[in-house]
N, C-alpha and C positions, 0 to 999 in steps of 0.2 A: 887655308882651306873655308870649305864652304861647308856650311851647315843646314841640311835638309830635313825636313819632318816627314817622320816613318808615316804615313798615312794620314798626314796632317799633326796634327798635336795630339796624337792616341792616346798620350798619357792622361789625360784631362777632358776629352771630347770623342764623341763616337768618332770612330775611325773614318776614313773617305766619306767624310762629308762636307760639304760647302764651308761647314760653322770652321769645322775642326782645319781646314786649310787656311781660311782666312786667319784664325789663330796664330798658326804657324809662323805666316807671314806677320803678322800684329805684334807678337813677341820675337821677332830679331832672327828666324831663319832665311837661309839665303835662298830658300826654295822650299820643294814639297815631294816626296815620294808617293807615287800611288799605283793602283793596280786596275786592270781594264780586261770585258768581256765587249765581243759581238753581241748584239741581240738580235733576233727573230728578222726585225725589219731593218736591221743595218744602221743602228744606231750603237754607240761605243760608250758603254757605262761605267761607271768609276766603283769597282768593289772588289774585295779580296777572294772571297768566294764565289763560286758560282751559282751556288744555293743559299739564300739570305737568312736561314734558320738560325745561324750563330749569332748575326749583329743585329736581325731585327725581328728573330722569333718567328719567321713566316716561311713558310715552304713554297718557296719560289724560286725556280730555275731560270736563271736572266738570259741563258741564249737561245731558251725557249719560248721565250716573251719578246712581246712588242715593248718599245718604251712607253706607251701610255698604259698598259697595265701595271707595268712594274712602278711607274708614277703615283699611280692610284694606289697602292699597297706601301711603298716602304720611299723613305728621304734618300732614293739612291741618284746623284748627281752623274749628268752627261759630262764626258771629256770637255767640249765645248762649253759648258758651264763653267767649268774649272779654270781655263783658258780665259774666261771673261772675268772673273776675281782676281786673277793673280796679276802681279804687277809684270811689265815687257822686262824688268831687268831680273829678273828672276829664274831659276831653275825649276823644271818638272821632269822628273825622272820617271816616265810611264813605262811600269810593268807589265808585259805583255803576258798574261794570264791563258789568254785564247790561244792555244797555238795553232788551231786550225783556221781561225782567222785572222793571224799575224799580219800578213800582207794586207789585209783590208784594213785593218787599224792603220797601220802607216800611212797608207791611202788618206784616210778620212785625217788623219793631223795635218800633213801635209795640205788637205784641201781645205782645211780650215783656216792656213796663212796665219798661223799664232807667229806671236814674237817670241815668246820668252824662248832659252835655251832648252833646248829638248833632248834627252837622255832616253833613249828604246832599250830596256834591258830583257833579258828573259833567263832560266835557268835551261831552255832547250837551246844549246849550242848550235845544232846544226841548222835552226829555223835562224838565228840570230846572223849566222856568218853567210847563210844565203841571203837575205835582206841587205845586209852590209854591201853585198856583191852588185847589188841592183840599185839601193839608193846611194848613193857614194856622196852626197851632200848632207847626209844625216847622222847622225849620233848614234851607234851601237854598242851595247855592253854585256859583258857576257858576266849572268851571274854564279857564281858557286856553293854549293853546301855540300853533304853529305853524300850524294849520288854522284859527285865527280871526286870523292877520294881516293880512287884509284887511277888518276891520272897523274904520270910520271912530270919532272920539270922538263924533259925533252915534249912530251903531249905539249905541255900549256907554252912553251917557247913555241910552237908550230902554229898554236889557236892565235897568238896576237904576231909575229913575224910573217905570217904567210896570208894574212887577213888585213884589213882596215879597220877593224875594231877600235873604238874609240878608249873604251874602258872595263876595268875588271871589278867586279862587285864582289868582294871577299866576306865572308861572317867574321866578327869578331871573334869568334868562338875558336876559331884557328887558331887565333895567339895562344890560346888556353890547351887547346889540344896537340897543337907540335909549333912551338913558339918559332922553330929554326925554319921550317917551311914558311910558315906566315912571312918572316924576314928576308927570306930568301926572293921569293914572290914579289911582295911588294917593291924591294930593291928592284930587283929583274927588272918589275914593269915601269919604275921610275927612268932606269938607264935606257930603254927603248921608246921613252915620250909616251907611255898610254897613263892613262889617268886611273888612280885609285880611288875605287869608292869602297867603304867600310861600313857595314850594316850588321846588326841595330846596337848601337854605341851608347851607354845609358851614363855609364860611370867617369866620374870626374878622372879618375887616375888611368883610363883608356886614351881620353882626348889629351892628356899630356903627354905620354908616348906616341901619340898619334898624329903630333904635330907636323914631324920633320917626314912621316909617311904618305898620308893621306892628302888628296887633294878635296875628296868630298867625305861629309861624315854622315850618316843617316842614324836618327834618334827618337825616341819617343818622346823625351824629355826635354824639350827645344827650350823653354827656361833657363831650366840648369845648365844646360851645356853654353847655349850662349852669352849668359850672364856670366859665368866663369871664362871663358875667352875674352871679354870686355875687360877683366881686370889687368 
């Protein structure tokens, strides 16, 4: 089971910054999870929100700006800057927030010739399915949350048996809402050799029962989880 820092080491450092990513790796994470958008001038920037108000208290929409104007106002890294500081043996889960420019983002990553293990993911399943059919050598994952609650088991089976999707990214909240569904889904995915990614896991008791179910765990609490697993 690999531990990925959620937006870096978000419990203690500003999310989705170079410092947060570097600290996650320093304190033992096997990789990081981050969020990306495409700028007006074709750069890929790392931010969870399209607008920088929540994190940086700046009213700035990154999709409508060029990289120079963004850099002048906020500590928002480019994806390439992240590639440069993350060791080659680590994992980077790139969550695509900018659905309209999803393919451009994938092309950007391929062009950068990155060495780390890259997993692209998104809540927009149709986008990911299409990309996975085009870029067959890349790893793509489907993110699940409440907007997918009406999917039946048959729907989920089709998603993974009729595509070359690499991973399913399942919220830990599902375990508390519907334990039976959570266990069925994780066990089914493992039976067809798909990777199971669980987010966002911040409790020791959760890590304990996920040992045999998850391939990757995304957490805000890097040190807590890493140190527990070392025991």
